[in-house]
N, C-alpha and C positions, 0 to 999 in steps of 0.2 A: 617442566624443567628438569633435566637430568644433572645430577651432581655426582662427580667422580672424584673420590679421594685418591690423590696421587702422592705416594710417600715412599721413602726408603727407610728400612730399619736394619739394625744389626740382627744377628742370629738370636740375641736375647731380647729382641723387641724394642730397642732404643732408637729414637729418631735423632738423638744428639746427646752429648755429655752434659750440656747445660743450655740455657736459652740463647747464649751467644755463640754456640758452636756452629761454624759454617758446615754445610754439607760438602766437604772436600774429601770425604772418605768413600765415596761411591766411584764406580768405574765410568769410562767413557760411554759405554753402551747405555748405562742407566741415564746419564745426562742427555744423550740423544733421544732416548725414549721419553724422558720428561719434557723436552722441548717439543717433540712431535705431539704428545698427548695434550699438552697445554695450548699449543697453537691450534690444534684441531678443535678444542673447546672454545677458544677465542676469549675466554674470561678466566682469570685466576682469582681466587679468594684466599686471603691469608690474614694472619694477625700482624700487629705492628712489629712485634719482636722478630718475626720471620722476615718481614720487609726490611727492617733495620739490618738484620744479619746478611741479607742479600746485597744490601748497599745501593741498590738501584731497582728501577722497575724492569719488568720483563718486556722486551720489545715485541711488537706485533700482537699484543694481547692487552685486553682491558685488565688493569690491576685494581682489585678491590681490597682495601686494607681496613680490617676491622680494628677498632680501637675504643677503649673506654675513656681514654684521656681526651685532651683538647683536640678537636678536629683541625688538622693541618690543611692548608691549601697547597696542593701539589703544583710544582712548576712544570711537571710533566703531564701533558694532557691525557696520558694513558692511566693515570693513578687517581683513584677516588678514595678518600678516607671517610669512614662512616662508623657511627655507633648504633646503626639499626640492627635489629635481631635478624638472624638468618632467613626466616621466612619472608620478611619484608624486602631483604636484599634480592632474593630470588624473584619475588613478584615484580620488583622494579626492573630487573634485568630482562624478564620475560616481556614486559611492556616495551622494552627497547628493542625487541626482536631476537634476543638470545635464547637458545634452547638447551645449551649445555654449559656447565661451569666445571672447572677443575679446582678442587679444594686442596690447598698445598700446605696447610698447617699454620701454626703448631698445634700441640696437644689440646690447648684450651679451645681454640677455634674448632678443631675437629670434634671435640666434645659438645660444643654448642649445636653443631649440625646433627650430631648423633642423637642428642636429647630430643630434638624436634623431628627425628626420623626423616631426615632430608638427604641421607646418603643412599644413592642407588647402586653404585659400583665402587669397588676398591681395586686400584692398580698398585700393587705393593712389590717393591724390589727388596729382596732379602740379600743382604751383603754379608759375606763370611767374615764378620768381625764380632767381637764381644766387648762391650764397654763395661759391663758389670753394674754400673749405676748410670742414671741419666733420665732423660725424658722419654715417656712412653708415647705410643700412638695416640692414646686418649688419657686425659687426667681425671676421668670420671669412671664410674662403674659402667660397663658396656655389656649388652646382651644382644648380639647380632647372629643370625644364622646366615651363612654364606654358601654360595654354590660356585665351585671352581669352573670358570669358563675356559681358561687357557693357562698354559705354563710355558715359559721360554727360558732357556739358559742364556745368560748374558756373559760378558767377559769377566775375568777374574773370579769365576765360580759363583757369581751372583745369579739369582733366579728372579724372574718377573712373573708374578702371580696375578691373574686378573679374575676377580670375583664379582658376582652379582649378589646384591643383598636380597635375601628371600623374605617375603612378606613383611613389609615395613610397618604394619599396624601396631 
């Protein structure tokens, strides 16, 4: 199972000003790239705060929402709420025939996958903005060696960087 972290950050590494901050600060090309990458994966995994901030499920993709709270029943057949750990989620998805997932945040969920060494690739859009304070890509100590696979300039001066995680041991 391949796990691709798909995120946008400011130049100072922030994914939002606070947990309720919508991702309305990236450009059109970043949004198109996000849709393409997540539809190609077929499955998106996110935390409940990220799901609530989006306000709806992402169509044409299975939406897995990780939560520590009470498991909700989704009215949308594309949404599954779970309190399972990351490895169990991936194992279940593999049994359902999925081979790739897009991890779309937030920092706490990203850190859970990082801790279990389950991130294979990172697609990161760097947006030329600075928030100064806010949420980081991870909310835990991180130690990852990455290899740059590609770099692409997007609109409004943004850069899309695609990395492979080297040696996940």
